[in-house]
Gaussian input, Z-matrix of N, CA and C with variables (Angstrom, degrees):
# hf/3-21g

backbone

0 1
 N
 C     1     B1
 C     2     B2     1     A1
 N     3     B3     2     A2     1     D1
 C     4     B4     3     A3     2     D2
 C     5     B5     4     A4     3     D3
 N     6     B6     5     A5     4     D4
 C     7     B7     6     A6     5     D5
 C     8     B8     7     A7     6     D6
 N     9     B9     8     A8     7     D7
 C    10    B10     9     A9     8     D8
 C    11    B11    10    A10     9     D9
 N    12    B12    11    A11    10    D10
 C    13    B13    12    A12    11    D11
 C    14    B14    13    A13    12    D12
 N    15    B15    14    A14    13    D13
 C    16    B16    15    A15    14    D14
 C    17    B17    16    A16    15    D15
 N    18    B18    17    A17    16    D16
 C    19    B19    18    A18    17    D17
 C    20    B20    19    A19    18    D18
 N    21    B21    20    A20    19    D19
 C    22    B22    21    A21    20    D20
 C    23    B23    22    A22    21    D21
 N    24    B24    23    A23    22    D22
 C    25    B25    24    A24    23    D23
 C    26    B26    25    A25    24    D24
 N    27    B27    26    A26    25    D25
 C    28    B28    27    A27    26    D26
 C    29    B29    28    A28    27    D27
 N    30    B30    29    A29    28    D28
 C    31    B31    30    A30    29    D29
 C    32    B32    31    A31    30    D30
 N    33    B33    32    A32    31    D31
 C    34    B34    33    A33    32    D32
 C    35    B35    34    A34    33    D33
 N    36    B36    35    A35    34    D34
 C    37    B37    36    A36    35    D35
 C    38    B38    37    A37    36    D36
 N    39    B39    38    A38    37    D37
 C    40    B40    39    A39    38    D38
 C    41    B41    40    A40    39    D39
 N    42    B42    41    A41    40    D40
 C    43    B43    42    A42    41    D41
 C    44    B44    43    A43    42    D42
 N    45    B45    44    A44    43    D43
 C    46    B46    45    A45    44    D44
 C    47    B47    46    A46    45    D45
 N    48    B48    47    A47    46    D46
 C    49    B49    48    A48    47    D47
 C    50    B50    49    A49    48    D48
 N    51    B51    50    A50    49    D49
 C    52    B52    51    A51    50    D50
 C    53    B53    52    A52    51    D51
 N    54    B54    53    A53    52    D52
 C    55    B55    54    A54    53    D53
 C    56    B56    55    A55    54    D54
 N    57    B57    56    A56    55    D55
 C    58    B58    57    A57    56    D56
 C    59    B59    58    A58    57    D57
 N    60    B60    59    A59    58    D58
 C    61    B61    60    A60    59    D59
 C    62    B62    61    A61    60    D60
 N    63    B63    62    A62    61    D61
 C    64    B64    63    A63    62    D62
 C    65    B65    64    A64    63    D63
 N    66    B66    65    A65    64    D64
 C    67    B67    66    A66    65    D65
 C    68    B68    67    A67    66    D66
 N    69    B69    68    A68    67    D67
 C    70    B70    69    A69    68    D68
 C    71    B71    70    A70    69    D69
 N    72    B72    71    A71    70    D70
 C    73    B73    72    A72    71    D71
 C    74    B74    73    A73    72    D72
 N    75    B75    74    A74    73    D73
 C    76    B76    75    A75    74    D74
 C    77    B77    76    A76    75    D75
 N    78    B78    77    A77    76    D76
 C    79    B79    78    A78    77    D77
 C    80    B80    79    A79    78    D78
 N    81    B81    80    A80    79    D79
 C    82    B82    81    A81    80    D80
 C    83    B83    82    A82    81    D81
 N    84    B84    83    A83    82    D82
 C    85    B85    84    A84    83    D83
 C    86    B86    85    A85    84    D84
 N    87    B87    86    A86    85    D85
 C    88    B88    87    A87    86    D86
 C    89    B89    88    A88    87    D87
 N    90    B90    89    A89    88    D88
 C    91    B91    90    A90    89    D89
 C    92    B92    91    A91    90    D90
 N    93    B93    92    A92    91    D91
 C    94    B94    93    A93    92    D92
 C    95    B95    94    A94    93    D93
 N    96    B96    95    A95    94    D94
 C    97    B97    96    A96    95    D95
 C    98    B98    97    A97    96    D96
 N    99    B99    98    A98    97    D97
 C   100   B100    99    A99    98    D98
 C   101   B101   100   A100    99    D99
 N   102   B102   101   A101   100   D100
 C   103   B103   102   A102   101   D101
 C   104   B104   103   A103   102   D102
 N   105   B105   104   A104   103   D103
 C   106   B106   105   A105   104   D104
 C   107   B107   106   A106   105   D105
 N   108   B108   107   A107   106   D106
 C   109   B109   108   A108   107   D107
 C   110   B110   109   A109   108   D108
 N   111   B111   110   A110   109   D109
 C   112   B112   111   A111   110   D110
 C   113   B113   112   A112   111   D111
 N   114   B114   113   A113   112   D112
 C   115   B115   114   A114   113   D113
 C   116   B116   115   A115   114   D114
 N   117   B117   116   A116   115   D115
 C   118   B118   117   A117   116   D116
 C   119   B119   118   A118   117   D117
 N   120   B120   119   A119   118   D118
 C   121   B121   120   A120   119   D119
 C   122   B122   121   A121   120   D120
 N   123   B123   122   A122   121   D121
 C   124   B124   123   A123   122   D122
 C   125   B125   124   A124   123   D123
 N   126   B126   125   A125   124   D124
 C   127   B127   126   A126   125   D125
 C   128   B128   127   A127   126   D126
 N   129   B129   128   A128   127   D127
 C   130   B130   129   A129   128   D128
 C   131   B131   130   A130   129   D129
 N   132   B132   131   A131   130   D130
 C   133   B133   132   A132   131   D131
 C   134   B134   133   A133   132   D132
 N   135   B135   134   A134   133   D133
 C   136   B136   135   A135   134   D134
 C   137   B137   136   A136   135   D135
 N   138   B138   137   A137   136   D136
 C   139   B139   138   A138   137   D137
 C   140   B140   139   A139   138   D138
 N   141   B141   140   A140   139   D139
 C   142   B142   141   A141   140   D140
 C   143   B143   142   A142   141   D141
 N   144   B144   143   A143   142   D142
 C   145   B145   144   A144   143   D143
 C   146   B146   145   A145   144   D144
 N   147   B147   146   A146   145   D145
 C   148   B148   147   A147   146   D146
 C   149   B149   148   A148   147   D147
 N   150   B150   149   A149   148   D148
 C   151   B151   150   A150   149   D149
 C   152   B152   151   A151   150   D150
 N   153   B153   152   A152   151   D151
 C   154   B154   153   A153   152   D152
 C   155   B155   154   A154   153   D153
 N   156   B156   155   A155   154   D154
 C   157   B157   156   A156   155   D155
 C   158   B158   157   A157   156   D156
 N   159   B159   158   A158   157   D157
 C   160   B160   159   A159   158   D158
 C   161   B161   160   A160   159   D159
 N   162   B162   161   A161   160   D160
 C   163   B163   162   A162   161   D161
 C   164   B164   163   A163   162   D162
 N   165   B165   164   A164   163   D163
 C   166   B166   165   A165   164   D164
 C   167   B167   166   A166   165   D165
 N   168   B168   167   A167   166   D166
 C   169   B169   168   A168   167   D167
 C   170   B170   169   A169   168   D168
 N   171   B171   170   A170   169   D169
 C   172   B172   171   A171   170   D170
 C   173   B173   172   A172   171   D171
 N   174   B174   173   A173   172   D172
 C   175   B175   174   A174   173   D173
 C   176   B176   175   A175   174   D174
 N   177   B177   176   A176   175   D175
 C   178   B178   177   A177   176   D176
 C   179   B179   178   A178   177   D177
 N   180   B180   179   A179   178   D178
 C   181   B181   180   A180   179   D179
 C   182   B182   181   A181   180   D180
 N   183   B183   182   A182   181   D181
 C   184   B184   183   A183   182   D182
 C   185   B185   184   A184   183   D183
 N   186   B186   185   A185   184   D184
 C   187   B187   186   A186   185   D185
 C   188   B188   187   A187   186   D186
 N   189   B189   188   A188   187   D187
 C   190   B190   189   A189   188   D188
 C   191   B191   190   A190   189   D189
 N   192   B192   191   A191   190   D190
 C   193   B193   192   A192   191   D191
 C   194   B194   193   A193   192   D192
 N   195   B195   194   A194   193   D193
 C   196   B196   195   A195   194   D194
 C   197   B197   196   A196   195   D195
 N   198   B198   197   A197   196   D196
 C   199   B199   198   A198   197   D197
 C   200   B200   199   A199   198   D198
 N   201   B201   200   A200   199   D199
 C   202   B202   201   A201   200   D200
 C   203   B203   202   A202   201   D201
 N   204   B204   203   A203   202   D202
 C   205   B205   204   A204   203   D203
 C   206   B206   205   A205   204   D204
 N   207   B207   206   A206   205   D205
 C   208   B208   207   A207   206   D206
 C   209   B209   208   A208   207   D207
 N   210   B210   209   A209   208   D208
 C   211   B211   210   A210   209   D209
 C   212   B212   211   A211   210   D210
 N   213   B213   212   A212   211   D211
 C   214   B214   213   A213   212   D212
 C   215   B215   214   A214   213   D213
 N   216   B216   215   A215   214   D214
 C   217   B217   216   A216   215   D215
 C   218   B218   217   A217   216   D216
 N   219   B219   218   A218   217   D217
 C   220   B220   219   A219   218   D218
 C   221   B221   220   A220   219   D219
 N   222   B222   221   A221   220   D220
 C   223   B223   222   A222   221   D221
 C   224   B224   223   A223   222   D222
 N   225   B225   224   A224   223   D223
 C   226   B226   225   A225   224   D224
 C   227   B227   226   A226   225   D225
 N   228   B228   227   A227   226   D226
 C   229   B229   228   A228   227   D227
 C   230   B230   229   A229   228   D228
 N   231   B231   230   A230   229   D229
 C   232   B232   231   A231   230   D230
 C   233   B233   232   A232   231   D231
 N   234   B234   233   A233   232   D232
 C   235   B235   234   A234   233   D233
 C   236   B236   235   A235   234   D234
 N   237   B237   236   A236   235   D235
 C   238   B238   237   A237   236   D236
 C   239   B239   238   A238   237   D237
 N   240   B240   239   A239   238   D238
 C   241   B241   240   A240   239   D239
 C   242   B242   241   A241   240   D240
 N   243   B243   242   A242   241   D241
 C   244   B244   243   A243   242   D242
 C   245   B245   244   A244   243   D243
 N   246   B246   245   A245   244   D244
 C   247   B247   246   A246   245   D245
 C   248   B248   247   A247   246   D246
 N   249   B249   248   A248   247   D247
 C   250   B250   249   A249   248   D248
 C   251   B251   250   A250   249   D249
 N   252   B252   251   A251   250   D250
 C   253   B253   252   A252   251   D251
 C   254   B254   253   A253   252   D252
 N   255   B255   254   A254   253   D253
 C   256   B256   255   A255   254   D254
 C   257   B257   256   A256   255   D255
 N   258   B258   257   A257   256   D256
 C   259   B259   258   A258   257   D257
 C   260   B260   259   A259   258   D258

   B1=1.4310
   B2=1.5033
   B3=1.3857
   B4=1.4563
   B5=1.5053
   B6=1.3059
   B7=1.4327
   B8=1.4773
   B9=1.2519
   B10=1.5439
   B11=1.5833
   B12=1.2545
   B13=1.4390
   B14=1.5771
   B15=1.2445
   B16=1.5229
   B17=1.4293
   B18=1.3238
   B19=1.4003
   B20=1.5127
   B21=1.3329
   B22=1.4133
   B23=1.5383
   B24=1.3629
   B25=1.4598
   B26=1.5253
   B27=1.2540
   B28=1.5196
   B29=1.5279
   B30=1.2835
   B31=1.4532
   B32=1.5163
   B33=1.2791
   B34=1.5080
   B35=1.5602
   B36=1.2054
   B37=1.5462
   B38=1.5118
   B39=1.3315
   B40=1.4559
   B41=1.5619
   B42=1.2732
   B43=1.5245
   B44=1.5687
   B45=1.2895
   B46=1.5580
   B47=1.5501
   B48=1.3664
   B49=1.4426
   B50=1.5274
   B51=1.3402
   B52=1.4930
   B53=1.5536
   B54=1.3257
   B55=1.4500
   B56=1.5094
   B57=1.3416
   B58=1.5273
   B59=1.5143
   B60=1.2060
   B61=1.5179
   B62=1.5491
   B63=1.3516
   B64=1.4777
   B65=1.6150
   B66=1.3140
   B67=1.5056
   B68=1.5589
   B69=1.3200
   B70=1.4876
   B71=1.5905
   B72=1.3195
   B73=1.4529
   B74=1.4843
   B75=1.2648
   B76=1.5409
   B77=1.4827
   B78=1.3278
   B79=1.5148
   B80=1.4434
   B81=1.3042
   B82=1.5010
   B83=1.4844
   B84=1.3495
   B85=1.4540
   B86=1.4672
   B87=1.3590
   B88=1.4420
   B89=1.5468
   B90=1.3109
   B91=1.4986
   B92=1.5244
   B93=1.3169
   B94=1.4184
   B95=1.4573
   B96=1.3255
   B97=1.4440
   B98=1.5602
   B99=1.3009
   B100=1.4778
   B101=1.6183
   B102=1.2340
   B103=1.4358
   B104=1.4647
   B105=1.4002
   B106=1.4710
   B107=1.4426
   B108=1.4166
   B109=1.5693
   B110=1.5450
   B111=1.3348
   B112=1.4592
   B113=1.5742
   B114=1.3645
   B115=1.4146
   B116=1.4927
   B117=1.3680
   B118=1.5028
   B119=1.4667
   B120=1.3722
   B121=1.5007
   B122=1.5528
   B123=1.2794
   B124=1.4325
   B125=1.5125
   B126=1.2605
   B127=1.4639
   B128=1.5895
   B129=1.3584
   B130=1.4472
   B131=1.5884
   B132=1.2924
   B133=1.4728
   B134=1.5629
   B135=1.4196
   B136=1.4578
   B137=1.5136
   B138=1.2958
   B139=1.4763
   B140=1.5624
   B141=1.3463
   B142=1.4352
   B143=1.5298
   B144=1.2930
   B145=1.4363
   B146=1.5848
   B147=1.3371
   B148=1.4330
   B149=1.5725
   B150=1.3211
   B151=1.4385
   B152=1.4875
   B153=1.2366
   B154=1.4702
   B155=1.5099
   B156=1.3230
   B157=1.4958
   B158=1.5301
   B159=1.3443
   B160=1.4804
   B161=1.3901
   B162=1.3268
   B163=1.3725
   B164=1.5591
   B165=1.3363
   B166=1.4202
   B167=1.5746
   B168=1.3063
   B169=1.3842
   B170=1.5295
   B171=1.2973
   B172=1.4673
   B173=1.5786
   B174=1.3528
   B175=1.4666
   B176=1.4988
   B177=1.3106
   B178=1.5615
   B179=1.5582
   B180=1.3265
   B181=1.4841
   B182=1.5583
   B183=1.3591
   B184=1.4019
   B185=1.4839
   B186=1.3949
   B187=1.4959
   B188=1.4252
   B189=1.3703
   B190=1.4446
   B191=1.4978
   B192=1.3619
   B193=1.5049
   B194=1.5907
   B195=1.3115
   B196=1.5241
   B197=1.4634
   B198=1.3252
   B199=1.4189
   B200=1.5560
   B201=1.3267
   B202=1.5040
   B203=1.5384
   B204=1.2846
   B205=1.4661
   B206=1.5856
   B207=1.2309
   B208=1.5239
   B209=1.5254
   B210=1.2003
   B211=1.5033
   B212=1.6170
   B213=1.2767
   B214=1.4336
   B215=1.5915
   B216=1.2001
   B217=1.4370
   B218=1.5895
   B219=1.3801
   B220=1.4427
   B221=1.5230
   B222=1.4145
   B223=1.4825
   B224=1.4456
   B225=1.3494
   B226=1.4326
   B227=1.4511
   B228=1.4250
   B229=1.5258
   B230=1.5084
   B231=1.3455
   B232=1.4935
   B233=1.5117
   B234=1.3265
   B235=1.4353
   B236=1.5778
   B237=1.3175
   B238=1.5404
   B239=1.5247
   B240=1.3099
   B241=1.4635
   B242=1.6529
   B243=1.2480
   B244=1.4882
   B245=1.5234
   B246=1.2197
   B247=1.5183
   B248=1.4923
   B249=1.3278
   B250=1.5516
   B251=1.5500
   B252=1.2780
   B253=1.4630
   B254=1.5919
   B255=1.3661
   B256=1.4437
   B257=1.4690
   B258=1.3819
   B259=1.4519
   B260=1.5062
   A1=115.36
   A2=116.34
   A3=117.53
   A4=116.63
   A5=116.81
   A6=123.30
   A7=110.18
   A8=116.77
   A9=122.17
   A10=103.81
   A11=121.42
   A12=120.84
   A13=110.92
   A14=113.89
   A15=120.54
   A16=110.82
   A17=121.51
   A18=127.51
   A19=110.66
   A20=117.20
   A21=125.63
   A22=111.43
   A23=113.27
   A24=119.71
   A25=110.89
   A26=117.42
   A27=120.53
   A28=108.35
   A29=120.09
   A30=124.14
   A31=111.65
   A32=123.30
   A33=122.44
   A34=104.98
   A35=117.40
   A36=122.87
   A37=108.12
   A38=113.09
   A39=120.92
   A40=111.66
   A41=112.96
   A42=124.34
   A43=106.25
   A44=113.60
   A45=113.96
   A46=105.57
   A47=115.60
   A48=120.83
   A49=109.13
   A50=116.15
   A51=120.64
   A52=108.04
   A53=113.68
   A54=126.66
   A55=104.56
   A56=112.43
   A57=118.04
   A58=109.08
   A59=120.64
   A60=124.71
   A61=113.13
   A62=112.69
   A63=115.43
   A64=109.52
   A65=110.98
   A66=117.98
   A67=107.05
   A68=113.25
   A69=117.91
   A70=107.03
   A71=111.98
   A72=116.32
   A73=114.58
   A74=122.32
   A75=121.92
   A76=109.71
   A77=114.71
   A78=121.89
   A79=113.12
   A80=119.91
   A81=119.22
   A82=109.84
   A83=117.36
   A84=120.47
   A85=112.95
   A86=113.59
   A87=123.87
   A88=105.77
   A89=118.84
   A90=120.21
   A91=109.54
   A92=120.95
   A93=128.20
   A94=109.66
   A95=120.54
   A96=124.46
   A97=113.76
   A98=117.57
   A99=119.18
   A100=105.27
   A101=119.47
   A102=123.98
   A103=119.28
   A104=115.51
   A105=124.44
   A106=112.02
   A107=110.98
   A108=114.41
   A109=106.22
   A110=114.12
   A111=120.48
   A112=115.46
   A113=113.86
   A114=122.07
   A115=111.20
   A116=118.47
   A117=122.88
   A118=109.10
   A119=112.75
   A120=117.27
   A121=111.73
   A122=118.86
   A123=117.92
   A124=114.14
   A125=121.55
   A126=125.73
   A127=107.82
   A128=118.21
   A129=119.48
   A130=110.80
   A131=112.72
   A132=118.41
   A133=103.93
   A134=112.42
   A135=114.57
   A136=106.06
   A137=118.24
   A138=127.45
   A139=107.06
   A140=116.87
   A141=119.02
   A142=110.21
   A143=118.34
   A144=122.03
   A145=104.59
   A146=112.57
   A147=113.79
   A148=107.49
   A149=116.65
   A150=117.55
   A151=109.73
   A152=118.96
   A153=123.19
   A154=107.43
   A155=112.05
   A156=121.80
   A157=106.66
   A158=115.38
   A159=118.80
   A160=116.70
   A161=121.66
   A162=126.65
   A163=110.57
   A164=114.81
   A165=124.28
   A166=107.77
   A167=118.98
   A168=123.76
   A169=111.34
   A170=119.51
   A171=125.86
   A172=107.59
   A173=113.94
   A174=116.01
   A175=113.51
   A176=114.93
   A177=121.55
   A178=108.73
   A179=116.07
   A180=119.55
   A181=108.87
   A182=120.15
   A183=123.47
   A184=117.74
   A185=111.85
   A186=122.87
   A187=111.40
   A188=119.10
   A189=118.63
   A190=105.09
   A191=114.67
   A192=118.26
   A193=114.79
   A194=113.72
   A195=120.72
   A196=107.90
   A197=120.38
   A198=123.91
   A199=109.21
   A200=118.55
   A201=120.43
   A202=110.71
   A203=116.37
   A204=121.22
   A205=113.58
   A206=117.01
   A207=118.25
   A208=112.88
   A209=116.16
   A210=120.75
   A211=109.70
   A212=118.25
   A213=117.95
   A214=109.62
   A215=119.34
   A216=119.25
   A217=112.94
   A218=113.02
   A219=119.70
   A220=110.95
   A221=115.67
   A222=122.16
   A223=114.79
   A224=119.59
   A225=117.88
   A226=122.07
   A227=114.15
   A228=117.43
   A229=115.87
   A230=115.45
   A231=115.84
   A232=115.46
   A233=114.25
   A234=122.90
   A235=108.05
   A236=116.27
   A237=116.61
   A238=105.50
   A239=111.27
   A240=121.95
   A241=107.08
   A242=113.32
   A243=117.96
   A244=114.94
   A245=115.59
   A246=116.65
   A247=113.63
   A248=115.18
   A249=121.66
   A250=109.06
   A251=121.48
   A252=122.63
   A253=113.26
   A254=110.70
   A255=114.86
   A256=115.51
   A257=115.47
   A258=122.98
   A259=115.61
   D1=-34.50
   D2=174.88
   D3=-66.11
   D4=-27.92
   D5=176.77
   D6=-69.86
   D7=-34.61
   D8=-177.33
   D9=-81.12
   D10=-41.08
   D11=-176.47
   D12=-65.54
   D13=-35.39
   D14=-176.92
   D15=-97.61
   D16=-0.50
   D17=179.66
   D18=44.83
   D19=61.05
   D20=-177.02
   D21=-157.84
   D22=163.32
   D23=171.63
   D24=-66.87
   D25=146.99
   D26=-175.07
   D27=-135.71
   D28=129.04
   D29=168.80
   D30=-101.70
   D31=113.08
   D32=-174.87
   D33=-109.34
   D34=126.48
   D35=-179.19
   D36=-112.63
   D37=139.72
   D38=177.84
   D39=-145.93
   D40=135.24
   D41=177.82
   D42=-50.15
   D43=145.40
   D44=172.82
   D45=-138.55
   D46=160.12
   D47=174.20
   D48=95.69
   D49=-161.10
   D50=-175.18
   D51=-124.91
   D52=146.72
   D53=172.48
   D54=-138.60
   D55=116.46
   D56=-177.49
   D57=48.21
   D58=-118.33
   D59=-176.68
   D60=-94.90
   D61=-10.88
   D62=-179.61
   D63=-81.92
   D64=139.76
   D65=172.19
   D66=-118.95
   D67=131.90
   D68=-175.95
   D69=-113.76
   D70=134.85
   D71=-169.93
   D72=-80.47
   D73=-10.15
   D74=-178.04
   D75=73.73
   D76=-136.31
   D77=178.38
   D78=81.03
   D79=23.52
   D80=171.02
   D81=-58.05
   D82=147.17
   D83=-176.79
   D84=-163.67
   D85=163.88
   D86=177.00
   D87=-113.68
   D88=126.44
   D89=-178.65
   D90=-121.53
   D91=144.48
   D92=-178.99
   D93=-81.76
   D94=171.44
   D95=179.26
   D96=-60.98
   D97=-17.62
   D98=-175.56
   D99=-99.91
   D100=1.86
   D101=177.57
   D102=88.88
   D103=12.48
   D104=174.97
   D105=-84.82
   D106=128.31
   D107=178.30
   D108=-73.02
   D109=125.88
   D110=179.04
   D111=-103.39
   D112=-16.66
   D113=173.31
   D114=-157.02
   D115=136.88
   D116=-172.69
   D117=-142.57
   D118=134.76
   D119=178.39
   D120=-87.84
   D121=-15.23
   D122=-178.10
   D123=72.99
   D124=-144.54
   D125=-170.34
   D126=-95.66
   D127=-16.34
   D128=-174.78
   D129=-92.93
   D130=162.73
   D131=174.76
   D132=-74.65
   D133=130.32
   D134=-173.08
   D135=-164.50
   D136=146.13
   D137=169.07
   D138=-88.43
   D139=123.65
   D140=176.47
   D141=-115.42
   D142=150.92
   D143=176.79
   D144=-132.32
   D145=162.86
   D146=175.06
   D147=-159.86
   D148=148.07
   D149=178.17
   D150=-91.52
   D151=132.36
   D152=-177.72
   D153=-103.72
   D154=125.99
   D155=-175.24
   D156=-94.15
   D157=108.87
   D158=175.29
   D159=-57.08
   D160=-33.43
   D161=-178.88
   D162=-62.37
   D163=-43.07
   D164=178.63
   D165=-62.36
   D166=-43.69
   D167=178.40
   D168=-62.05
   D169=-46.67
   D170=-175.12
   D171=-67.40
   D172=-45.17
   D173=-176.40
   D174=-69.05
   D175=-37.32
   D176=176.94
   D177=-63.92
   D178=-42.19
   D179=179.33
   D180=-64.70
   D181=-39.24
   D182=176.11
   D183=-61.90
   D184=-37.31
   D185=-174.94
   D186=-89.74
   D187=-14.47
   D188=-175.53
   D189=-127.31
   D190=97.08
   D191=-169.51
   D192=-91.48
   D193=44.68
   D194=179.39
   D195=-52.76
   D196=-48.81
   D197=-171.51
   D198=-68.70
   D199=-34.97
   D200=177.23
   D201=-62.49
   D202=-31.44
   D203=-176.78
   D204=-84.41
   D205=-7.10
   D206=-177.34
   D207=-59.94
   D208=150.58
   D209=-176.72
   D210=-127.67
   D211=66.03
   D212=-176.80
   D213=-64.04
   D214=-20.44
   D215=176.06
   D216=-62.15
   D217=-24.33
   D218=-178.93
   D219=-86.15
   D220=-48.09
   D221=-176.13
   D222=-95.74
   D223=-6.93
   D224=179.51
   D225=-54.09
   D226=-41.95
   D227=176.72
   D228=-55.45
   D229=-33.64
   D230=-179.00
   D231=-82.29
   D232=-4.49
   D233=-178.96
   D234=-99.92
   D235=-7.85
   D236=-174.58
   D237=-103.64
   D238=131.51
   D239=177.85
   D240=-77.97
   D241=118.40
   D242=168.47
   D243=-130.51
   D244=162.06
   D245=-179.43
   D246=-58.99
   D247=-33.72
   D248=177.52
   D249=-63.09
   D250=-36.25
   D251=179.86
   D252=-75.83
   D253=-29.69
   D254=-177.39
   D255=-73.94
   D256=-36.56
   D257=-176.34
   D258=-84.43

């Protein structure tokens, strides 16, 4: 979902295997801007690689205008640190 929201490629890393009583699921992956998994490690410890297609990135950005529809004029004040908000 984060790749789709930000219209970008995303590499998500997750611990795998066992440590003492803890069991980690793994599932590290690389996701394209449309949310498709293009490389996945599964449950095992593994190094994964993926080729990122710049044309897919550019085309998805052009066809998915999330950034065009942003309204920083509405949410900007809550993102600005002021003394009033700190106290």
